[in-house]
C-alpha angles and dihedrals in degrees: 000000000000113000097163091123090071110088118232118239115231122234120256120264129209115282095226128037107238093203095058127083117230129207124222091257091054091051092048092047093050092045092051090046092050091050091050092046095049092043091051093047091048090050091052091050091050091049090052091045091049090049091052091048089050093050093047095044094087091216094294111147095219089058099036096057096058090046093052091044090053091053093042095052092045091053090046088051092053090049091050091049093050093046091048091052092055098037100047096073091048092049089049090053093045091052090053095246090130131238113311116197091197090063095053116114091235091055092047094048092046090051091049089052091049092048092049090051092048095046099043105021138026121199110006129055092230096051094233130105103243096170091104110109095211095064114129114249112232096172093119093066 
């Protein structure tokens, strides 16, 4: 049975390179990005959990309220995380701490993307081994 059309998923690599030296700004940027990443993933899990509780509640008020609260608090958490990402650089400037490139939303989102690639994939940005020559070309879609 030929299953060569299914791409192979690469193994995870370490998040940080142990041979490199990191500055304080790099450590803060990675820490903030990890907190945002874990908070976002937890919020998504709580939204899915609340949705399942809502579906399985059967319309009973004592089961519907916790499900809606789970979804509500997860969405509020996502909103707080996003607002904090955009407000932190402005607060830093207002307090006279200077402009910090590692606090910029672009830097945080780029670091999250890099962390996601390092945690879940290794060499390619898609996470799949596309070196196989018999892959179907879907570029016309």
